[in-house]
C-alpha positions in Angstrom: 5.6 -12.3 4.5 2.7 -9.7 4.3 2.5 -7.3 1.3 3.4 -3.6 2.3 3.1 -2.2 -1.4 -0.3 -0.8 -0.7 0.3 0.2 3.1 1.1 3.7 4.1 4.8 4.0 5.2 6.9 6.4 7.0 9.2 8.6 4.9 12.3 8.1 7.3 13.0 6.3 10.5 15.7 6.0 13.0 16.1 2.8 15.1 18.7 2.4 18.2 18.8 0.5 21.2 17.0 2.1 24.2 19.1 3.4 27.1 19.7 0.4 29.7 18.0 2.4 32.5 15.1 3.5 30.6 11.8 3.1 32.4 8.4 2.9 31.0 6.9 2.8 27.1 5.8 5.6 25.2 4.2 6.4 21.9 4.3 10.0 21.1 2.5 11.3 18.1 4.1 14.7 17.4 3.1 17.6 15.1 4.1 17.3 11.5 3.8 13.7 11.1 6.6 12.6 13.4 6.3 9.6 15.7 8.5 8.8 18.7 8.6 5.2 20.1 10.5 4.8 23.5 11.8 1.7 25.2 9.8 -1.1 23.4 10.8 -4.6 22.5 10.2 -6.1 19.1 7.3 -8.3 20.7 5.8 -5.2 21.8 6.0 -3.6 18.8 4.4 -6.3 16.9 1.5 -6.4 19.3 0.9 -2.6 18.7 1.3 -2.7 15.0 -1.2 -5.7 14.5 -3.5 -4.7 17.2 -3.2 -8.2 18.8 -3.1 -9.7 22.3 0.1 -11.1 23.8 -1.1 -14.7 23.6 -1.8 -14.2 19.9 1.9 -14.1 19.1 4.4 -16.9 18.9 7.8 -17.8 17.8 10.6 -15.5 17.0 14.4 -15.1 18.4 15.4 -15.3 21.9 16.0 -11.5 21.9 12.3 -10.7 20.8 11.2 -9.7 24.4 14.3 -8.5 25.8 16.0 -6.3 23.4 14.6 -2.7 23.7 14.3 0.0 21.2 13.7 3.7 20.4 12.1 4.8 17.1 11.9 8.1 15.6 9.9 8.0 12.3 8.5 10.7 10.0 5.9 10.7 7.4 5.2 13.4 4.7 1.9 14.1 6.2 0.6 13.3 9.7 -1.0 9.5 9.8 -4.7 9.7 9.4 -7.0 7.6 11.7 -6.2 4.2 11.7 -2.9 4.5 9.5 -0.5 4.3 12.2 -0.6 0.6 12.8 -0.2 -0.1 9.1 2.7 2.3 8.8 4.3 0.5 11.8 3.9 -2.9 10.1 5.6 -1.7 7.0 8.6 -0.4 9.1 8.9 -3.6 11.2 8.9 -5.4 7.9 11.7 -3.8 6.2 13.8 -2.6 9.2 13.6 -5.8 11.3 13.4 -8.1 8.1 10.3 -9.2 9.8 8.4 -12.3 8.3 5.1 -13.7 9.6 2.3 -15.9 8.9 -1.1 -16.7 10.3 -2.5 -19.6 12.1 -5.7 -20.4 14.1 -5.5 -22.0 17.4 -7.8 -23.2 20.2 -7.0 -20.4 23.0 -8.5 -19.0 26.3 -10.8 -16.1 25.4 -13.5 -14.1 27.2 -17.1 -14.3 25.8 -18.9 -10.8 26.4 -22.3 -11.9 27.5 -25.3 -10.7 29.6 -24.8 -11.1 33.2 -28.4 -11.5 34.3 -30.7 -14.2 33.1 -33.7 -11.8 32.6 -31.5 -9.9 30.3 -31.8 -6.5 32.2 -29.1 -4.2 31.4 -27.1 -1.8 33.7 -27.7 2.0 34.1 -24.5 2.7 32.0 -26.1 0.8 29.0 -29.0 2.6 27.4 -30.4 1.9 24.2 -30.0 4.8 21.8 -33.0 7.0 21.0 -33.5 9.0 17.8 -33.0 12.1 20.0 -30.0 11.3 21.7 -27.4 11.8 19.4 -26.7 13.6 15.9 -26.0 11.5 12.7 -22.8 13.2 11.3 -23.3 13.8 7.5 -20.4 12.2 5.7 -20.5 14.7 2.8 -19.8 17.7 4.9 -16.9 18.4 7.4 -17.8 18.8 11.0 -18.1 22.3 12.2 -15.4 23.8 14.6 -16.6 23.4 18.4 -18.1 26.3 19.9 -16.7 27.1 23.2 -20.2 28.6 24.4 -22.1 25.1 23.8 -21.7 21.9 24.9 -19.8 19.5 22.4 -22.3 17.7 19.8 -23.2 14.2 20.5 -22.5 12.4 17.2 -23.9 8.9 16.9 -21.0 6.5 16.7 -18.6 8.3 18.7 -16.6 6.5 21.2 -14.0 8.0 23.6 -11.3 6.2 26.0 -10.0 8.2 28.9 -8.0 7.1 31.8 -10.2 4.2 33.2 -13.3 5.6 31.6 -15.1 4.5 28.2 -18.1 6.4 26.8 -19.8 5.9 23.7 -22.8 7.3 21.8 -25.2 5.4 19.3 -22.8 2.4 19.2 -23.2 -1.2 18.7 -22.1 -3.5 21.6 -19.3 -5.1 19.4 -17.2 -2.0 19.5 -16.6 -2.6 23.1 -14.6 -5.8 21.9 -11.7 -4.1 21.2 -10.9 -2.0 23.9 -11.8 -4.8 26.4 -9.5 -7.1 24.6 -6.7 -4.4 25.2 -7.5 -4.1 28.8 -7.9 -7.8 29.9 -5.0 -8.6 27.4 -7.3 -11.6 25.9 -9.2 -11.9 22.9 -12.9 -10.8 23.7 -15.9 -12.1 21.4 -19.4 -10.5 21.6 -21.8 -13.2 22.5 -24.4 -10.8 23.9 -26.9 -11.1 21.3 -27.6 -7.4 21.5 -28.2 -6.0 18.1 -29.2 -2.4 18.7 -27.3 0.9 19.3 -26.5 2.0 22.7 -25.1 4.9 24.8 -22.4 3.6 27.0 -20.8 4.9 30.1 -18.1 2.5 31.8 -15.9 3.5 34.7 -13.4 1.5 36.5 -10.7 1.9 39.0 -8.0 -0.9 38.4 -6.3 -1.9 35.3 -6.0 -5.5 34.3 -3.2 -5.3 32.1 -0.2 -2.7 31.7 -0.9 0.0 29.1 1.5 1.7 26.6 1.5 5.4 27.6 0.8 7.8 24.7 2.7 10.7 26.0 5.3 11.2 28.8 3.5 14.5 30.0 0.1 12.8 30.8 0.8 9.6 32.5 -2.1 7.4 33.9 -3.4 8.5 37.2 -2.8 6.2 40.0 -5.1 3.1 40.2 -8.0 3.7 42.5 -7.8 0.4 44.8 -11.2 1.3 46.0 -12.7 1.4 42.5 -14.0 -1.8 40.9 -11.8 -3.9 38.4 -13.2 -3.7 34.6 -14.9 -7.2 35.4 -17.0 -6.0 38.1 -17.7 -2.6 36.5 -19.0 -4.4 33.4 -21.5 -6.3 35.7 -22.6 -3.6 37.9 -22.8 -0.7 35.3 -23.6 -2.4 31.9 -25.3 -5.7 33.1 -22.6 -7.5 31.1 -20.0 -9.9 32.1 -16.7 -11.7 30.8 -17.1 -15.4 30.6 -13.9 -17.2 30.5 -14.0 -19.9 27.5 -11.7 -21.6 24.8 -12.1 -21.0 21.1 -10.4 -20.5 17.7 -8.2 -17.3 17.8 -6.0 -16.1 14.9 -2.5 -15.9 16.1 0.6 -14.5 14.4 3.8 -16.9 14.2 7.3 -15.0 13.5 9.2 -16.8 10.7 12.1 -14.4 10.7 13.3 -11.3 12.6 16.5 -9.5 12.6 18.1 -6.8 14.8 18.4 -3.5 12.6 21.3 -1.4 12.0 21.4 1.9 13.7 20.4 4.5 11.1 
């Protein structure tokens, strides 16, 4: 079982079965450090908490992918960036008596590679220049936004919106995680590109279902005329996803119990 002593945790949490007629899965980050999770199975919760793809999870009881739960949890302070998955890991281990171990298996994956033999990149992938972004000073807080001016272009920023990804001064390997989520399969960077890039990527069709972050702002309907993420990568970035097999770390569930309702 993974150790939780050094992980951030929720102060209190309530878990109950989801309504039988519930539709959709939602994760709501509310003011004051409260998080509401609606209509998710333990399988989906583990995938969310450990930031893995569905084929990286094995084992578990028969109800793992069928019993759905609503969770309302609160921390003393709002979770900092990157803390929510760790807090969810701690919660699942404590309340679901979750025990896991890791293995490496040969599984299907996608290699992100150059699409053209001559190495030419697409119009949405441009090498960052010294003047194209501002390097933030880690010793100083960012200034408040000025409504009268365009937002600053800070090097390293990446933003995901509905079927759109933009990045400034970013290494290519930062595409790996969002692409893995979109295609529901592990993606590894095999482009050989070592520089920093300004990236603009837009697509019209989702490959894998997404968890909504709020019930008030659902994803817009898919643009059936727009490109899939596979086509958009080739046309806009000059990259492609090459289907292969390779070593992938997987999580194996050793134990899981349904939690009591409290």
